[in-house]
N, CA, C and O of each residue as an XYZ file, in Angstrom:
628
protein
N     -80.272    227.355    221.214
C     -79.937    226.061    221.250
C     -79.969    225.732    222.886
O     -79.605    226.550    223.731
N     -80.441    224.465    223.172
C     -80.173    224.736    224.891
C     -78.414    223.436    224.896
O     -77.823    222.785    224.035
N     -78.248    223.671    226.334
C     -77.386    222.903    226.673
C     -76.791    221.763    226.282
O     -75.658    221.508    225.871
N     -78.308    220.755    226.599
C     -77.968    219.330    225.702
C     -78.751    219.680    224.495
O     -79.596    218.789    224.583
N     -79.103    220.402    223.335
C     -78.746    220.947    222.446
C     -77.048    220.722    222.184
O     -76.562    219.592    222.142
N     -76.455    221.629    222.063
C     -75.985    221.525    222.048
C     -74.222    220.643    221.967
O     -73.346    220.379    221.144
N     -74.620    220.428    223.847
C     -74.079    218.617    224.148
C     -74.260    217.392    222.679
O     -73.335    216.765    222.163
N     -75.328    217.361    222.394
C     -75.452    216.202    222.094
C     -74.549    215.810    219.858
O     -74.061    214.950    219.124
N     -75.102    217.757    219.983
C     -74.445    218.482    218.702
C     -72.486    217.961    218.815
O     -71.801    217.582    217.865
N     -72.112    218.096    220.019
C     -70.686    217.616    219.904
C     -70.279    216.522    220.296
O     -69.198    215.949    220.158
N     -71.630    216.137    221.026
C     -71.082    214.214    220.781
C     -71.342    213.850    219.167
O     -70.435    213.510    218.407
N     -72.285    213.940    218.912
C     -72.150    212.789    217.918
C     -71.064    213.967    216.842
O     -70.299    213.434    216.039
N     -71.097    215.128    216.916
C     -69.756    215.112    215.076
C     -68.436    215.529    215.566
O     -67.893    216.442    214.943
N     -67.643    214.869    216.872
C     -66.636    214.706    216.723
C     -66.047    212.970    216.486
O     -64.878    212.756    216.168
N     -67.017    211.888    216.690
C     -65.691    210.498    216.057
C     -65.954    211.061    214.195
O     -65.130    210.338    213.634
N     -66.525    211.781    213.242
C     -66.090    211.803    212.271
C     -65.133    212.871    212.508
O     -64.342    213.041    211.581
N     -65.030    213.493    213.329
C     -63.635    214.203    212.594
C     -62.230    213.261    213.190
O     -61.221    213.436    212.506
N     -62.108    212.512    214.115
C     -61.571    212.680    215.150
C     -60.047    211.286    214.000
O     -58.851    210.997    214.055
N     -60.678    211.108    213.580
C     -59.683    209.746    212.358
C     -58.782    210.332    211.610
O     -57.778    209.738    211.215
N     -59.163    212.093    211.221
C     -58.419    213.544    210.381
C     -58.187    213.642    211.519
O     -58.513    212.669    212.199
N     -57.795    214.353    211.950
C     -57.378    214.827    213.563
C     -56.133    213.498    213.206
O     -55.045    213.556    212.632
N     -56.564    212.840    213.570
C     -55.180    210.992    213.991
C     -54.451    211.199    213.478
O     -53.314    211.431    213.890
N     -55.178    211.189    211.354
C     -54.167    211.154    210.336
C     -53.248    211.543    210.024
O     -52.177    211.163    209.550
N     -54.216    213.268    210.636
C     -52.882    214.162    209.539
C     -52.042    214.714    210.920
O     -51.385    215.714    210.630
N     -51.903    214.318    212.328
C     -51.201    213.831    213.320
C     -50.310    213.664    213.448
O     -49.289    214.185    213.899
N     -51.031    211.891    212.527
C     -49.521    210.792    212.450
C     -48.884    211.371    211.230
O     -47.654    211.390    211.270
N     -49.445    211.844    210.161
C     -48.549    212.535    209.395
C     -47.079    213.490    209.775
O     -45.889    213.604    209.480
N     -48.148    214.045    210.643
C     -46.293    215.100    211.444
C     -45.890    214.010    212.099
O     -45.400    213.078    211.462
N     -45.917    213.998    212.366
C     -45.901    213.145    213.134
C     -44.523    211.358    212.576
O     -43.582    210.940    213.251
N     -44.976    210.866    211.340
C     -44.324    210.232    210.735
C     -42.978    211.257    210.242
O     -41.894    210.920    210.716
N     -42.985    212.403    209.382
C     -42.460    213.749    208.982
C     -40.986    214.361    210.127
O     -39.848    214.720    209.828
N     -41.692    214.251    211.469
C     -40.695    214.663    212.499
C     -39.500    213.433    212.542
O     -38.280    213.579    212.457
N     -40.254    212.226    212.697
C     -39.339    211.390    213.035
C     -37.730    211.201    212.252
O     -36.587    211.248    212.705
N     -38.303    210.965    210.836
C     -37.509    210.770    209.735
C     -36.409    212.414    210.488
O     -35.494    212.464    211.310
N     -37.081    213.418    209.728
C     -36.720    214.804    210.002
C     -34.825    213.770    211.138
O     -33.701    213.335    210.887
N     -35.675    213.937    212.167
C     -34.605    214.257    213.854
C     -33.836    213.089    213.479
O     -32.606    213.035    213.506
N     -34.775    211.967    213.058
C     -33.064    210.453    212.846
C     -32.340    211.476    211.262
O     -31.530    210.658    210.826
N     -32.272    212.546    210.451
C     -31.320    212.691    210.386
C     -31.808    212.214    208.511
O     -31.290    212.554    207.447
N     -32.668    211.567    208.730
C     -33.383    210.769    207.473
C     -33.399    212.196    205.792
O     -33.052    212.189    204.611
N     -34.020    213.152    206.761
C     -34.429    214.301    205.619
C     -33.051    214.715    205.073
O     -32.907    215.138    203.926
N     -31.765    214.531    206.202
C     -30.957    215.197    204.888
C     -30.219    214.746    204.765
O     -29.184    215.385    204.576
N     -30.182    212.852    204.785
C     -29.511    212.103    204.180
C     -30.456    212.292    202.287
O     -29.823    212.195    201.235
N     -31.883    212.540    202.355
C     -32.613    212.686    201.433
C     -32.694    214.105    200.644
O     -32.831    214.280    199.433
N     -32.595    214.871    201.470
C     -30.962    216.594    201.026
C     -30.342    215.493    200.273
O     -31.097    214.676    199.747
N     -29.233    215.379    200.165
C     -28.079    215.547    200.422
C     -28.532    213.845    198.380
O     -28.567    213.823    197.150
N     -28.621    213.417    198.962
C     -29.609    212.641    197.873
C     -29.555    212.532    196.713
O     -28.831    211.939    195.914
N     -31.114    213.704    196.640
C     -31.239    214.373    195.676
C     -30.260    215.893    195.126
O     -29.933    216.317    194.018
N     -30.050    216.358    196.496
C     -28.665    217.779    194.435
C     -27.989    216.861    194.581
O     -28.721    216.468    195.490
N     -27.191    216.061    194.537
C     -26.467    215.054    194.184
C     -27.447    214.207    192.801
O     -27.414    214.315    191.576
N     -27.934    213.710    193.370
C     -29.021    212.640    192.119
C     -29.302    213.289    190.400
O     -29.884    212.783    189.441
N     -28.596    214.609    190.571
C     -28.597    215.217    189.372
C     -30.704    215.343    188.047
O     -30.947    215.815    186.936
N     -31.647    214.564    189.200
C     -32.745    214.988    189.055
C     -33.366    215.149    188.832
O     -33.244    214.256    187.994
N     -34.470    215.595    188.598
C     -34.920    217.421    188.955
C     -35.782    217.218    189.660
O     -36.623    216.320    189.660
N     -35.479    218.783    190.879
C     -36.133    218.854    192.242
C     -37.800    218.734    192.171
O     -38.467    218.490    193.176
N     -38.520    218.990    190.518
C     -39.686    218.550    190.927
C     -40.178    216.694    190.954
O     -41.014    215.895    191.376
N     -38.780    216.858    190.060
C     -39.532    214.745    189.740
C     -39.225    214.395    190.636
O     -39.775    213.298    190.741
N     -38.390    214.653    191.871
C     -37.797    214.033    193.341
C     -39.137    214.111    194.245
O     -39.730    213.132    194.698
N     -39.748    216.410    194.538
C     -40.898    216.747    194.741
C     -42.121    214.944    194.039
O     -42.171    213.892    194.676
N     -42.394    215.038    193.545
C     -43.268    214.332    193.348
C     -43.455    212.457    193.911
O     -44.449    211.929    194.410
N     -41.794    211.691    193.512
C     -41.437    210.935    193.653
C     -41.403    210.310    195.189
O     -41.885    209.202    195.424
N     -40.377    211.675    196.888
C     -40.971    211.717    197.229
C     -42.586    210.698    197.898
O     -42.866    209.567    198.295
N     -43.309    212.158    197.634
C     -44.397    211.937    198.172
C     -45.423    210.990    197.240
O     -46.553    210.752    197.668
N     -44.964    210.445    195.907
C     -45.349    209.127    195.776
C     -44.940    208.115    196.875
O     -45.794    207.943    197.745
N     -43.880    207.470    196.984
C     -43.240    206.290    197.126
C     -44.018    206.313    199.215
O     -44.210    205.456    200.078
N     -44.217    207.945    199.094
C     -44.979    207.948    201.063
C     -45.924    207.324    200.721
O     -45.758    206.123    200.932
N     -47.323    207.689    200.065
C     -48.361    207.633    199.380
C     -47.941    206.680    199.608
O     -48.008    206.434    200.812
N     -47.075    205.225    198.487
C     -47.780    203.938    198.403
C     -47.449    203.237    200.499
O     -48.083    202.511    201.266
N     -46.139    204.017    200.577
C     -46.015    203.021    200.775
C     -46.751    202.589    202.449
O     -46.624    201.519    203.043
N     -47.796    204.267    203.059
C     -48.663    204.757    204.000
C     -49.709    204.250    204.131
O     -50.324    203.573    204.955
N     -49.932    205.036    202.399
C     -51.771    204.982    201.626
C     -52.200    205.984    201.679
O     -52.661    206.546    200.686
N     -52.171    206.619    203.113
C     -52.523    208.472    203.010
C     -52.551    209.216    202.245
O     -52.183    208.566    201.267
N     -52.769    210.416    201.838
C     -52.183    211.091    200.548
C     -51.798    212.698    201.861
O     -50.837    213.449    202.027
N     -52.663    212.601    202.263
C     -52.667    213.956    203.577
C     -51.180    213.065    204.407
O     -50.460    213.964    204.841
N     -50.589    211.759    204.713
C     -49.438    211.674    205.252
C     -48.543    211.954    204.658
O     -47.596    212.389    205.312
N     -48.367    211.841    202.991
C     -47.931    211.606    202.066
C     -46.670    213.982    201.743
O     -45.586    214.421    201.359
N     -47.834    214.398    202.215
C     -48.000    215.601    201.490
C     -47.287    216.675    202.887
O     -46.582    217.684    202.854
N     -47.914    215.819    204.096
C     -46.545    216.104    205.178
C     -45.547    215.739    204.975
O     -44.556    216.467    205.032
N     -45.525    214.763    204.742
C     -44.275    213.597    205.189
C     -43.236    214.590    203.617
O     -42.214    215.274    203.562
N     -44.058    214.204    202.825
C     -42.726    214.967    201.432
C     -42.301    216.433    201.848
O     -41.121    216.712    202.056
N     -43.502    217.510    201.975
C     -43.248    219.168    202.691
C     -41.875    219.165    203.013
O     -40.878    219.532    202.391
N     -42.200    218.242    205.074
C     -41.143    218.526    205.477
C     -39.427    218.094    205.002
O     -38.389    218.727    205.194
N     -39.636    216.891    204.388
C     -38.343    215.993    203.783
C     -37.618    217.033    202.890
O     -36.485    217.508    202.963
N     -38.603    217.223    202.055
C     -38.199    218.990    200.958
C     -38.081    220.057    201.723
O     -37.793    220.899    200.873
N     -38.096    220.466    202.468
C     -37.986    221.921    203.055
C     -36.741    222.323    202.681
O     -36.695    223.275    201.902
N     -35.467    221.709    203.136
C     -34.251    222.677    203.132
C     -33.946    222.636    201.640
O     -32.749    222.362    201.724
N     -34.149    222.704    200.540
C     -34.513    222.046    198.971
C     -35.272    223.374    198.737
O     -34.829    224.158    197.897
N     -36.402    223.669    199.441
C     -36.677    224.572    198.845
C     -36.469    226.299    198.828
O     -36.619    227.240    198.048
N     -35.806    225.909    200.917
C     -35.126    227.015    200.527
C     -34.730    227.510    199.590
O     -34.997    228.689    199.358
N     -33.574    226.374    198.325
C     -32.974    227.090    197.813
C     -34.118    227.290    196.555
O     -33.926    228.031    195.590
N     -34.596    226.971    196.640
C     -35.656    227.095    194.646
C     -36.138    228.778    194.507
O     -36.141    229.230    195.652
N     -36.445    229.593    193.749
C     -37.010    230.844    193.297
C     -38.822    230.541    194.026
O     -39.269    229.548    194.600
N     -39.441    231.784    193.699
C     -40.926    231.420    194.467
C     -42.169    230.745    193.054
O     -43.352    230.717    192.712
N     -40.985    230.369    192.738
C     -42.545    230.005    190.936
C     -41.747    228.435    191.755
O     -42.283    227.705    192.588
N     -40.497    228.318    191.222
C     -39.791    226.901    191.745
C     -40.632    226.472    193.039
O     -40.928    225.318    192.729
N     -41.239    226.712    194.395
C     -41.436    226.306    195.233
C     -42.959    226.696    194.574
O     -42.927    226.870    193.356
N     -43.721    226.786    194.947
C     -45.109    226.741    193.762
C     -45.514    225.303    193.147
O     -46.348    224.413    193.312
N     -44.133    225.705    192.136
C     -44.127    223.719    191.243
C     -43.315    222.804    192.538
O     -42.491    222.064    191.999
N     -43.308    222.719    193.307
C     -43.233    222.122    194.001
C     -43.884    221.689    195.206
O     -43.557    220.570    195.600
N     -45.116    222.609    196.182
C     -46.193    222.517    195.855
C     -47.119    221.532    194.507
O     -48.205    221.028    194.220
N     -46.769    221.589    194.388
C     -48.231    220.957    192.817
C     -47.210    219.709    192.860
O     -47.347    218.826    193.707
N     -46.442    219.691    192.146
C     -45.689    218.304    192.263
C     -46.103    217.459    193.722
O     -47.065    216.696    193.813
N     -45.083    217.805    194.899
C     -46.078    217.043    195.733
C     -48.051    216.076    196.108
O     -48.473    214.966    196.432
N     -48.546    217.327    195.799
C     -50.262    217.318    195.425
C     -49.833    216.294    194.422
O     -49.969    215.214    194.995
N     -49.321    216.065    193.044
C     -49.974    215.283    192.428
C     -48.631    213.676    192.762
O     -48.428    212.586    192.227
N     -48.179    214.278    193.664
C     -47.678    212.309    194.063
C     -47.695    212.038    194.752
O     -46.781    211.230    194.915
N     -48.498    212.219    195.885
C     -49.740    212.622    196.370
C     -50.373    211.944    196.443
O     -50.369    211.292    197.487
N     -51.186    211.679    195.574
C     -52.074    211.045    194.724
C     -52.052    209.097    194.076
O     -52.865    208.219    193.787
N     -50.614    209.289    194.133
C     -50.628    208.429    193.194
C     -50.970    207.312    194.195
O     -51.079    207.612    195.384
N     -51.137    206.099    193.808
C     -51.761    204.644    193.438
C     -52.176    204.141    194.951
O     -51.449    203.612    195.792
N     -54.070    204.589    195.061
C     -55.070    204.498    195.748
C     -55.348    203.689    196.420
O     -56.491    203.783    196.870
N     -54.660    202.679    196.794
C     -55.234    201.320    197.390
C     -55.568    201.079    199.564
O     -55.480    201.934    200.445
N     -55.767    200.260    199.622
C     -56.878    199.768    200.707
C     -56.172    199.971    201.794
O     -56.572    199.324    202.762
N     -54.925    200.894    202.040
C     -54.694    201.245    202.885
C     -54.766    202.983    202.928
O     -53.967    203.752    203.461
N     -55.548    203.177    202.453
C     -56.092    204.840    202.495
C     -58.004    204.952    202.710
O     -58.845    204.381    202.016
N     -58.073    205.220    203.054
C     -60.106    205.396    203.586
C     -60.265    206.304    203.004
O     -60.702    207.208    203.717
N     -60.023    206.798    201.156
C     -60.595    207.444    200.003
C     -60.535    206.080    199.874
O     -60.551    205.718    201.050
N     -60.468    204.933    199.090
C     -60.022    203.865    198.102
C     -61.887    203.067    199.116
O     -62.784    202.592    198.420
N     -62.023    203.132    200.787
C     -62.922    202.230    200.935
C     -65.192    203.163    201.285
O     -66.354    202.954    201.632
N     -63.793    204.496    200.604
C     -64.924    205.859    200.612
C     -65.941    205.424    198.905
O     -67.124    205.409    198.567
N     -64.730    205.163    198.322
C     -65.505    205.343    196.829
C     -65.716    203.711    196.688
O     -66.267    203.334    195.654
N     -65.464    203.084    197.298
C     -65.290    202.170    197.030
C     -67.340    201.813    197.469
O     -68.013    201.579    196.465
N     -68.039    201.803    198.706
C     -69.035    201.619    199.512
C     -69.516    202.133    198.488
O     -70.072    201.381    197.689
N     -69.449    203.468    198.228
C     -70.026    204.803    197.705
C     -70.848    204.147    196.187
O     -72.049    204.183    195.918
N     -69.877    203.655    195.498
C     -70.616    203.072    194.619
C     -70.525    201.925    194.395
O     -70.027    201.818    193.274
N     -70.719    200.981    194.814
C     -71.428    199.334    195.369
C     -70.205    198.775    194.411
O     -70.526    197.804    193.725
N     -68.542    199.354    194.231
C     -67.656    198.212    193.808
C     -67.403    196.819    194.485
O     -67.830    196.569    195.612
N     -66.719    195.972    193.768
C     -65.536    195.016    194.539
C     -64.867    195.443    194.865
O     -64.684    196.641    194.644
N     -63.853    194.486    195.819
C     -62.170    195.913    195.739
C     -61.584    195.577    194.392
O     -60.766    196.398    193.978
N     -61.771    194.806    193.824
C     -61.558    193.849    191.952
C     -61.427    196.054    190.657
O     -60.846    196.726    189.804
N     -62.247    195.972    191.393
C     -63.387    196.671    190.426
C     -63.085    197.785    191.437
O     -63.685    197.123    192.283
N     -62.712    198.850    192.107
C     -61.698    200.481    192.958
C     -60.760    199.932    192.271
O     -60.275    200.708    191.448
N     -60.207    198.659    192.286
C     -58.460    199.255    192.373
C     -58.381    199.749    190.023
O     -57.690    200.618    189.490
N     -59.259    198.869    189.413
C     -59.109    198.989    188.460
C     -59.964    200.644    188.196
O     -59.616    201.045    187.085
N     -60.679    201.394    188.695
C     -61.402    201.790    188.397
C     -60.269    203.507    188.952
O     -59.660    204.459    188.463
N     -60.736    202.729    190.569
C     -60.301    204.299    191.509
C     -58.666    204.268    191.037
O     -58.177    205.226    190.437
N     -58.036    203.293    191.313
C     -56.341    203.585    191.643
C     -55.786    203.694    190.430
O     -54.613    204.051    190.313
N     -56.528    203.413    189.425
C     -55.885    203.619    187.494
C     -56.439    205.295    187.980
O     -55.592    206.092    188.383
N     -57.559    205.601    187.912
C     -57.309    207.198    187.989
C     -56.148    207.709    188.642
O     -55.304    208.547    188.324
N     -56.331    206.973    189.652
C     -55.757    208.271    190.806
C     -54.087    207.842    189.674
O     -53.526    208.638    188.920
N     -53.809    206.842    189.854
C     -52.299    207.097    188.688
C     -52.335    207.661    188.089
O     -51.682    208.698    188.213
N     -53.089    207.443    187.015
C     -53.315    208.609    185.659
C     -53.563    209.891    186.448
O     -52.677    210.640    186.862
N     -54.416    209.995    186.549
C     -54.240    211.556    187.096
C     -53.184    212.476    187.873
O     -53.098    213.699    187.759
N     -52.294    211.544    188.790
C     -50.350    212.001    189.398
C     -50.081    212.640    188.200
O     -50.017    213.829    187.887
N     -49.849    210.969    187.228
C     -48.842    211.239    186.039
C     -48.766    212.654    185.518
O     -47.836    213.446    185.369
N     -50.134    212.701    185.282
C     -50.826    213.706    184.456
C     -50.663    215.366    185.141
O     -50.806    216.400    184.488
N     -50.345    215.282    186.548
C     -49.942    216.326    187.485
C     -48.437    216.496    186.792
O     -47.845    217.395    186.195
N     -48.134    215.058    187.227
C     -45.938    215.507    187.097
C     -46.215    216.030    185.767
O     -45.958    217.232    185.698
N     -46.718    215.445    184.537
C     -45.894    216.048    183.339
C     -46.444    217.879    183.296
O     -45.840    218.805    182.756
N     -47.729    217.936    184.040
C     -47.723    220.025    184.257
C     -47.380    220.190    184.791
O     -47.068    221.378    184.714
N     -46.924    219.597    185.939
C     -45.805    220.975    186.763
C     -44.728    219.927    185.357
O     -45.370    218.894    185.545
N     -43.603    219.472    184.140
C     -43.163    219.454    184.102
C     -42.413    220.584    182.763
O     -41.398    221.057    182.252
N     -43.811    220.493    182.779
C     -44.215    221.773    181.586
C     -44.492    222.839    182.276
O     -45.258    223.288    181.423
N     -44.519    223.554    183.021
C     -44.867    224.816    183.502
C     -43.961    225.194    183.605
O     -43.721    226.317    183.161
N     -42.894    224.366    184.312
C     -41.146    224.329    184.702
C     -40.644    225.088    183.303
O     -40.281    226.252    183.129
N     -40.738    224.239    182.599
C     -39.687    224.709    180.683
C     -40.729    226.192    180.684
O     -40.640    226.890    179.673
N     -41.353    226.490    181.405
C     -42.300    227.999    180.662
C     -42.105    229.372    181.404
O     -42.209    230.471    180.859
N     -41.744    229.101    183.007
C     -41.862    230.200    184.478
C     -40.537    229.193    184.002
O     -39.513    229.158    184.685
């Protein structure tokens, strides 16, 4: 390939990935802000004292961040960062289940702030209302079924 062809290829490939890089970076930044401000410690202490299952808590934190931001990536990175202090107290199988719980929670309630929502809407040619009725509903069901699966696996492990 010539230099010009390589330059043209790079020029055309950077814009599509720029959004992904920004979302991942923003998620990491948001997580760090929460940790640096002490919110992470507050959540950890509240979690330990709440009596809730750590796995349910991991799902809940990820789901709340997903609803607030609309991004599954931001929800995953933020929840993982916030729950790291709790993860250090868990056994290896419990940590693996926590990862699955966070992943399941990050899928909850895809809405208009989610790039995936718009991708599905455009690809399928549906209206916003139809996308909520189909895609968002499916994502919620998938998230809750994932949580149930994690909780059932926890009983076995």
